[in-house]
N, C-alpha and C positions, 0 to 999 in steps of 0.2 A: 243847491242840490237839485237834481232832476230825478223823478220817479215816474212809474207807470201806475195809474189807477185802473183797477179791473172791477167791473160790477157783474153780479149774477145776470147772465145774458140769455138764458133759455137755449134751445137747440140751435147749434150752428147749422146753416144750410147754404148750399151754393158750391161754387168751384173756385179753385185757386191755382194760378199758374206757378209752378215751382221754379225758383231762380237757379242760376248756376251754382254749382257746388263750391262752398267755401273752401273745403279741404283740397279739392283739385286746383282751385284758382291760386292758392298760395304757392303750390308747386309750379304751376304753369307760368306764373308771373316771373318767378326766379329763372326758370328754364329758358324763357324767351330771351333773357339777357345773353345767352350763349350764342345766339345767331349773329352772323356777320351783317345780315340785312334787317329790314323792318319786319316786325311781326304784328299781326292784327289778331287780337283775341276777342271773341264774341261771348257774351253771357257772363262776364266777370261781375259779380255783385259789388255795388258801391258801399261796402261795409267798412267799419273802422280799420280792420287789418289792411285793407287795400290802401287806405290813406297813409298808414304807417309805411307800407312798402314803397309808395310814391316818394315819401320823404327820404327813405334809405337810398332809393335809386337816384334821386336828385343829388344827394350828397356824394354819390359815387360818379356823377357825371353822366348817368344813363338817362336817356330821354324816355319818359313814360307819361302818356297823356290820354285822357278819356275824352272821346268825341261826344257830340250832342246826342248821337244815337246810342250811346252806351259802350261802343267798341273801345277797346284799349289798344293804343299803338305804342310799341316798345322798340327802341333801337339801342341794342347793347354795344354797337360799334363806337358809341361816343364815350365809353367808360374811361375815366381818368384815374380812379383809385379804388382799391378794394379794402381800404381801411374804413369799415362801415360804422355808421352812427351807433354807438354802444347803447344809448338810452332807447332808441327806437327798435333795435334788433333784440332788445330784452323785453319789449312790450308785447311780443306775441311768440308763440311756440315755434312756428315753422320757419323762423328766420334762418335756421341752419341750412335751408335749401340753397342759400346764396353761396355756401361753401362749395357744394357740388357744382353749382352753375359757373362760378367765377375762378375756381382754382386753376383749371387748365389754361385759362386765358391770361390770368394775372400772375400765377406762380405763388401768390401769397394772399391770404384773406385774414383780416382781423375783425372780430365780431363779438358782441355781447352774449352772455349766456341766455338760452331760450327762456321766455316767460310765457304769460298768457293766462290760461284757465287756472283758477286758484282752488284746485282740489287735490293735487298730489304732485310731488316732484317727478319730472320725467327725465330719467338719465339718458345721456347721449353715448353710452359706452359702445353700442352697436354701430353708431356712426363712426366713432373713433376707430373701431376695429376695421371697418371698410377703408377708412383713410390710410391707416398704417399699412394694410395689406397691399395697397396700390402705390405705396412709396412716399406718402406724406408724413411730415413731422408735425405733432400737435403740442403746443405749449400752453399751459393754463396759468392765467394771472388772476388777480383778485376779482376784477369786474368784467373780464373778457378773456377770450382765448384766441390763439393765433395758429393758423395752419399754413404750412409751407411745403412746396414740392417743385423741384426743378423739372420733373417729368413724372407723369402718372402712367403706370404700367398695369395692364390687365392682370387680374388675379382670380383665383378660385376662393370664394368667400362663403362660409357657412355661418348663418346667423344663429346665435345661441337661443334666441327667442324670436317669434314672428313679430315684426315691427314694420308698420307701413311707412313711417317716416324715414327709417334707415334704408329700407328697400328703395324708396324713391330717390333719396340722396345718393345712393350707390349707383343707380341708373344714370343720374346726372354726371357723376364723377367719371363713369366708364364710357360715356358717349363720345368724349373727345380724348380718351386715354389711348395709349399705344397697345395694340393687341386685343385679346379677347378676355372678357370678364364673365365669370359664371357665378350667379347668386343662388345659393341653396337655402332651403327653408325660408323662401321669400314670401312676403305678404301677397295676398291675392285680391286685395281690395279694388273696387272699380276705379278709385283714384290713382292706384298704381298703373292700371291698364290705360287710363286717360293720359297720364304722363308719358308712358311708353309710346302711345299712339302719336302724341304731339312731337316727341323727339324724332320719331320716324317720318312725320310730315315735314320736318325740317331737314331731312336727309340722313338721319341716324339709322342705326341697325340694331334694334332691340327685338328679341325673339322670346316667346314663351310667357309674356306678361299675362297674369291671370292664373298661372300655375305656380307650384312651389319652386320651380327651377327656371331662372331667367338668364338668357345669354345675351351679352352685349358685345358687338364688334365695334371697336373704336374707329372713328372716322376723323379726317383732317379738319373738317369744318362743317358747320351747320348753317343753313340758309334761312332767310325769312319766309314766312308763310301766313296763311289765314287759318284759324282753328276755332271751333266751338267747344266750350267747356261742357262737361256733362251736367245734368240737373242734380240738385242737392237731395240725395236720398234720405238724409236725416231730417230735413225740414218736411219732406213728403210724409215720412213715417209719423212725425209728431202731429201733423194735421189729421191723419187717419185716426190717431188716438184721440184727438180733440173731438172728433165726431162721436166716438164712444163715450167720452167724458160727459158730453152735453146731450146725449141721445138725439143727435142730429144726423144729417146726411151731407157728407163732404166728398167732393171729387177733386183729386189732385191731378192736374193736367201738366203736359210737357214733362213727364217723368219716364223712367225706365223701370217697369215692374220687376224685371229680373234682378235688379239691385236690391229689392226689398223682400226677397223670398222668405227669409226667416221671420221678419216682422209680420208679413201677411199671414204666415202659418200660425204664429202665436196669437194674433188677434182673432183669427177664426177659432182657435182652440178655446179662447175664453168666452166665445159666444157671439162675436161680431160677424156680420154678413159683409164679405168683401167681394166686390165685382172687379175683375181685372180686364182692362182693354189693352189695345196695342200700345198706346202712349199715355194711358190714364188709369187711375184706380179710384173706385168709389167705395166709401165706407158707410155702412148703415148702422147707426148706434142705438136703435130702438130696443134691441134685445136685452134680456137680463144677462149680466156678466157672471162668469165663474172664476173662482180663485185658481191660481196656477203657480207653478215653479218655473223660474227662468235662470239660466246661467249665461252670462255674457261671454263672448269670445271673439277672436279675430274672424274676419269675413271668411266664409259665408255664415258663421254663427251669429247669434243675436248681438247686435252692436252695442258696445258700451255707451255710445252717445244717445241711445234710445232707452236706456234703463231708467233715466230720471223722469221723462214724461210717462213712461209705463208705470212708474211708482204712483203717480197721481191717478192714472186710470184705475189701477187696482184698488185704490181706496174706496171705489164704488162697488167692488166685488164682495159679496158676503163671504165670510170665512177668512182663512189665513192664507196669504200668498207669500212666497219667498223669492227674493231676487238675490242671486249670488254673483258678485262682481269678480270675474276672473282676470280682467285686463288691468283695472286700477282698483285694487281692493279698498282704498280709502275714499272712493268717489261717492261719498254719501253726505256732502255738505248741505244738500237740499232737505235732508230728513229733519234736522232741528227746525228748519223754517216751516215745513209742512206741519210739524207738531205744534207750532205756534197757532196754526189754524184749526187745531183739534184732531189732527191725524193721530192714529195709534200705530206707531212704527218703532221697532227696536232694532238696533244694529249690533250684530255680534259676529266677530271673526269673518269679516268680508261679506256678510249676508244681511239683508234687510228683511225683517219679519213684519209683514203688513197685515193688520187686522182691519178688514174692510167693513163698510156699513155705517161709519160715523158721519154725522152731518158736519161739514166744514164751515168755519166761520171766518169772515174777512179779518185781516190783521195787517200789521206792518211786517214785511219780510224782506230778505235780501238775497239777490241772485249772485252767486259766487262764480258762475260760468254761464256760457251760452245755453246749455241744455237745462241747467237748473232754472234759468229764467223762463224757459218754455214750460217746464213742469209747474212753476208757480203761477204762470198765467192761466194754465189749464185748471188748476185748483181754484183760482179766483173766479173763473167763469161759472162755477157751481156753488160757491160758498155763499152763505148768508151775509149780506152787507157788502162792504167795499174792501178790496185788498189793495194794498199799496206796496209796490216792489221797487226797492232801491237796487243799486248795482247795475243801472241801465247800460253803462258802458260795456259790460260783459255781454249783454243781449245784443247790443249794436255791433259786436264783433262777428256775429253770425247772421244777422238779419239786416237787410238794407232798409226795410220798411215794415217792421213787425206790427205796428199799429194798423197800417193800411191792409195788410194781409188778413189779419183777424177781423177787422171791421167789415171787409168785403163779405164775410160769412155771417155778419150780424152780431159780432161780439162788441161789447161796450168797453173800449180801452181808450185811455186818454193820457197824454204826457202832461206832467205837472212840474213846475219849478218853484222853488221858494226856500224858506227856512224850515226845512224838514225837521230839524232837531227840536223845534218847539213842541212837537207832538211826541216823538220817540227819540231816544238817544241812539245815535248810529252804532255805538259800541254794543248796545243790547241786541241789535239786529245781527251783529256779527258773531254771536255765540255759536260755536261749533264750526265756523268757517275757517 
């Protein structure tokens, strides 16, 4: 078993270059398979999910290679099958983008149910709604589902809830469909805009991305191109919070400050000093923190992916803070793990009530998803003693080099491997997960 050991490290200081967005990359890699020619993607992080996608692509006959400089070259013109590997497509959530990318080209896609982060089931009903509206048939089996369409036709689609994944998938579907598609109540996330920009770079016609109404005019074909993925706003936000957690000074570079508006506002509200540059943000964590209330929501509201690291930060704020999770109300698997470290948190009806001010103590804890892993690392940086975090595979789904990024700021993190069960039973760590 592999785990991460975290020691009390003192104030983090320095700068960190933010890698390409994980969530954008998963969409762009699938979308690149739609082009008739070669696509070069820059900034795709070499995370575990990327390696899953490589396996899926290889099984479908799609060429996808990473060059020495980190660029990823994709050629969807070599595809031979859209019967995708069920185990691998069930290993991460965003595998459903392959439906939007391949259905027009192949007429049929078979795929495993989406998996990934272990904090709540994520229904695909809005994806299915878009598929059926555009003329596809969806059949559900025990371990996979199948989507078929002899022709996709543009449609007027109103999403019953704001969903980034379904918005992106519908853009992919509509890009090569016949006629015009209008998406209403669409997600406004930067990752949606990034996908639309990429489709347009390949010759597509997507208008209005970043607003709640997106119009897509279908084209006959998409061409190869070169494209840079946007930086990961969620990793950037977490490092800003880590500065407050350790009373350090951290600059995140190669980022887009506009993507972090709600995060920056909330950190200033609780007492942190944030300095915003053109492509960088510096967080000063020496100030005393104040308790607050937070409600997550879809972009541009406070991101659900940042509530877990914020939970750790608010453990240092005297008084009671409340985080209400409006996107995934069950996303509190990190709370039992923080409580193992001495945190005083209670979860009721989709809200976490955080009593700050207690000294955290190192313990054995488990990361159930990427952001939970970040939150536990942050807690370990200020806890007495050593914190050991299992579930490393979840952290590696979002970070190419989590150890290196934190070490560059002075954190004491180390990978360990061995018979972990000799010290703690893995089943005990999974309580509440």
